[in-house]
N, C-alpha and C positions, 0 to 999 in steps of 0.2 A: 381384517382391516390391516393395511400396511402403512408404514411410515411415509408420509406425503413427500417430504423433502429431506432426504438423507443429509447429514451434516458433512459428509465427504463422499467421494466417489472412488471408483477403482475396485480392484480385487485384492484380497488379503489372505495369505496362507499362514498357518500356525507356525510359530517359532517354538519348536518342541523343547528347547533348552530353557525357555523362560515361561513355560506354561504348565499347568497341572489340572487334573480332574480327580476329585476326591469324593468320598462318601463317609458319613459318620452316623453311628447308631448307638443308642444307650445299651450298656451291658450290665446285667444283674443289678441295676439300680444304683451302682456306685461309681461308674465311670462311663466314658464314651470310647467305643472302638472306632478307629479311623484307619482307612486304607486309601490308596490311590491306584490309578491305572497308569502303567508305565508306557503303554503304546496307545497314543491318542493322536487325533488329527482334527483339524477344523478349518473352515474357510468362511470368509465374510465377503459376499458379492452383491452387486446390484442386479436385480432381476425385475424387469417391468417397472423400473423407476423406484423400487423399494430395496432396502437392505435385507438380505437373507443370511442367517447364520446356520451353518451345517456343521455337525461334529460327529465323531465316532470314537469309540474306545474298544479295544480288544478285551473281552471278558477274561481271557487267559492271562492278561498282563496285570491282574490285581496283585498288589504287593503285600504278601503275608509271609512272615518268616518261617513259621512252623509248618513243615510239609503236610502233615495229616490234616491240620486245620485248613490250610490253603486248598487242599484237594476237595474237602467238603464244601467250602464256600464257592470255589471256582467251578468245579465239575459236578458237584452234587445236585440232584434234582430239587433239593430244598432251597437252593439259592440261584446262582447264575446259570447252571446247567450248560456250561460253555461248549461241551461236546455237541449239543444240539443247537445252541444259540450263541455263537462265538463273538458276536458284535453287539454293542450297545450303541444306538444312534439317536441323534436329535436333528430336527429340521424345524426352523422357525416358520410360523405363519404370520407373525407380527413382531417387529422390533422397533421399540420407541426409545430414541436417544434424546433426552431433554437438555435444554440449555444449561441447567445447573449441574450437569455431569452424571445425573442418575439415568438408569436404564431399566426397561422392562422388556422381557422377551417371552413370547408365548409360542408354543409349538408342540410337536409330537415327539415324545420320548419313548423309544422302543427298547425294552429289556425282555429277554427270554421270548422274543417273538411277539410280545404283547405291546401294543402302542396305545399310549394314553396322552391326553392333553395336559400340559403343565405350564405354569407361569413362574418365571424366575425374575428376581429383582437384583439390582446392583448398581454398578457405576461403569463409566467408560471414559476413556481418554481420547481426545482428538488426535488425528495424525500429527506426528512430528518426526523429524529426521534424527537418526542417531549419529554418533560421531563419524560413521563411515558412509553416510548419505542414504541409508536405507530408511524408508518411511515405515513407521510403526504405529499401531493403534492398540489400545488395551481395553479389555472387558473383564470385569469381575462380577460373577453372577452366582446366586444361590437360590435354592428352592428346597422345600421339604415335601417328600412323598410318603405315602403309606405303602410299604413293601408288599402288602397283601394284594394291592391292585395289580401287581406284576407277578402274582403266583408264588411269592416267597413267604410261605406260611409256617415255616419251622418255628416251634416254640417249645419251651420247657418250663414248668412251674418251679418256683423257688421254694425251698422247705419252709421259709418264714413268711410266705405269701409273695405275690407278685410274679413277674415273668422274667425269664433270663435275657430276653432280647427285645428291645423296643420295636414298636411297629413303625414309628416315624423315622425316616432316614433323611438326613440333610445332605444335599448334593451341592458341591461348590466347583465352579470352573473359574480358573484364573488364566485368561487367554491373552497372550501377546502375539499379534499377527503382523506380518510384514507384507508390503506390496507397494503399489504405486497409487498416488492420489492425483486424479485428474485425467 
């Protein structure tokens, strides 16, 4: 199902300076590990009368400071396996933007060459011109996935019980897009 009457028209491209794509996962039951992708892209376009959101992130651009840990997460077969699957992608099948500023987007999230249907919730901002005349829209979306659904099954038991890494991963996208309206 697609949004029947989009609240705006035109095509919008990601403003990379004002956008982010992050993930967070519980670590040893005491904290949350967070990382972001440095190389991201997204676009919001009208296709067949409906809004479509597409995005991609290079798995090799995950921001982790410690080199050995980064190598394991980015290139290891336990996690992103970026040598074989360098890109994380998303394409919406439905994008609902409600009058109260809330948003729901459904679509295919592909990680490690595995595509699964996800639903993200959040907010959006109607198009408005910045001080330089550029039209901007904003989307802030989040969803929680089970990393096992994408083949990320690494785990280690803790000495006092429990597991080292959470199975649930929160994904957040803060998108500011620029374009033309109308």
